[in-house]
N, C-alpha and C positions, 0 to 999 in steps of 0.2 A: 467582206463577202468571200466565201470560200470558192476557189477556182475548181472547175471539174477535175483536173488531173490530181489536185490534192485529195478530193473526195474519193476517187478512183483508188488512190494509193491506200487511203485510210481503209476502205472497204475491202481491198485486197489483204491488207494486214489483219483486219478483223476476221476475215475468213480463215486465214493461216492460223490465227491464234485460236479460234474456236475448234477448228479441224485438229490441230496439234492437241489441244485439250481432250477431245473425244478419242483420238487415237491412243493417247496415254491412258484414258480410263478404260476403254473398252478394247483396244487393239485396232491395227489397222483393217484386218479382214471383217471384224465385227461392227464397223462404222461405215454407214452408207452416205451418200451425197444428201440424201433426204433428211436424214437426221442432223447433219450439218446445217442444212437450210432451215430446219425447225428450230435449232439452238439459236441460230441468227436471226430468227423471225422474219426470213426472207422467203421467197418462192424459189424452187429449183431453178427457174429461168433466170433469176436474177443471179444465183450462183453460178449458173452456166456462162454468163456474161464474162466471169473472170477466170473460172476453172471449169473445163469440160468432165474432168475425172478426178478421182481421188490421187491418181499418180502425177497428175499435173500439180496438185497442191504440194505432193512431197517433192516433186522436182523443184517447185519454186522454194521450198524450205531449205533444201540442200543447196540449191544456188546461193541463197541468202547468207547461209553460213558458211559456204565455200569462199565467198567474195573476200572477207577479211583475212583468210589464209592466202589466198592467192595474192593479195596485197602485201602480205608479210613475206612472202616468197619473193616478189618482186624486189621489195625492201632489201632483203638479205642478200640477193644477186648483186645488188648495186652497191653494197658495202664491201670493204676490205675484211677478208676471212681472219678476224682477229678473236681472241678469246671473249671480248667484250661484245662483239657482233653475235657470236654463237649464244653466248648467255641471253642476250637481248631477243634472239629468235625465240629461245624456249620460254622467257618471260612473256613475250607477246602471244605466243601460241597459248599459254597458260590462260592468259586473259580472254583470248578469242573463245577457247572452249567454256570458259566461264559463261560468256555472253550467250553462246549457242547451246548450253547444257541441256534445255528441254529437247531440242531437236535431236542432239546426239543420244539422249537417253531413249526417246523414241525409236531411233534407228537401231540402237542396240537391242531394246527389247522386241522390235518386230523383224529381225533378221530374216526369218523363215519366209515370212509373208512377202518380203521385199527383195528376196533372192534374184528375182527375174528382172528386177529393175534395171533401166538402162543407166549408164554413166558409173559404173562401178570402176571403171578406168581412171575417172576423174580423182577419186580418192586415192588409189594406187600411185597415179602421178604426183599428187600432192605430198604423200608420205616420202616418195622417192626425191623429190626435189628438197623437202625439208631435211632429209637424211643427208642430202650432198651438201647442204649448208652448214651442218654440224661436222662433216668429216674433215679429217686433215689429209692432204695428200700424201701418199706414201707411208701412212700409218700401217703398222702391222695388225694382224686380224683381230687380235685382244683389244686394242685400242679401237678399231673400228666397231667392234661389238659393242663396246662401253659407250660410244658415241651414239648408236642406234638405240641402246637402252635408255639413254637420257630423254631421247624422243618419245620411246614407248612409255617411259614412266609417266610423263606429262600426259601424252594421249590416252593410254589406256588406263592409267591410273585414276583418271577422272571417273571412269565407270566404276572401276573396283572400289573406290572409296564412297561411292553412292550409298554403298549398303553398310557403312561405318558410321556409327554415332560421332558426333561432334560439330563443331562449327565449320561451315562450308569454306570460309576465308582461310581458316587455319589449316584445313585438308589441303587446300590449293597451294598455300605457302610451303606445306611439307613436300607436296610432290615437287615444287620448284627447287627446294633445297637440295632433295635427293638427286634431281635430275643435274643440277649444277656440279654436284659432287662427282656424278658419273662422268660428266662431260671434262671436268678438270682432271679427274684421274685418267681419262682416255688421252689427253694432251700433255700429260706430265707436269700439271700444275698442282701444288699442294692444295689439300682440302682446307677452306678457311670458314667454317661455321656458316655456310649458306651465303657468303659474301663474294 
């Protein structure tokens, strides 16, 4: 027998999935709660039980994709600041971005509509914390820029490569290799063919 909490979670995830599908198809502004409910084949009242507004749905999606990044930051802060830790931060970020790719694509494609959304500081705080994990104390400005470039390569490269042909796994591997090369150059390590 399915427990009520599991059913609620499944329903919540189904709503998120369908809403994201519609947001990607039509755009955030052009999608209504009524259309989400119709595609789900539920009443608006049933939808309201889980989410009162479209913004509530978006907030839940952002929280869900933010959680692995927050866990990554906590992990990185608990580790010694070594080359291996920095590389692992980038590898795990690359993986998290792959998992959350549809949400990140939606956020990227609907920036204008979502500009007034709350919690923009959460993204900035996460990027700042990730940047601190990659930085080496007392590095010169060029080295600091290289370390941040490694972060931006993984993060923003995810969106830039969406428009290029090719296998998604190969594109992600290429992003990670370039990011590692930037990170190694920032910290005086010779580049070793993506290793």
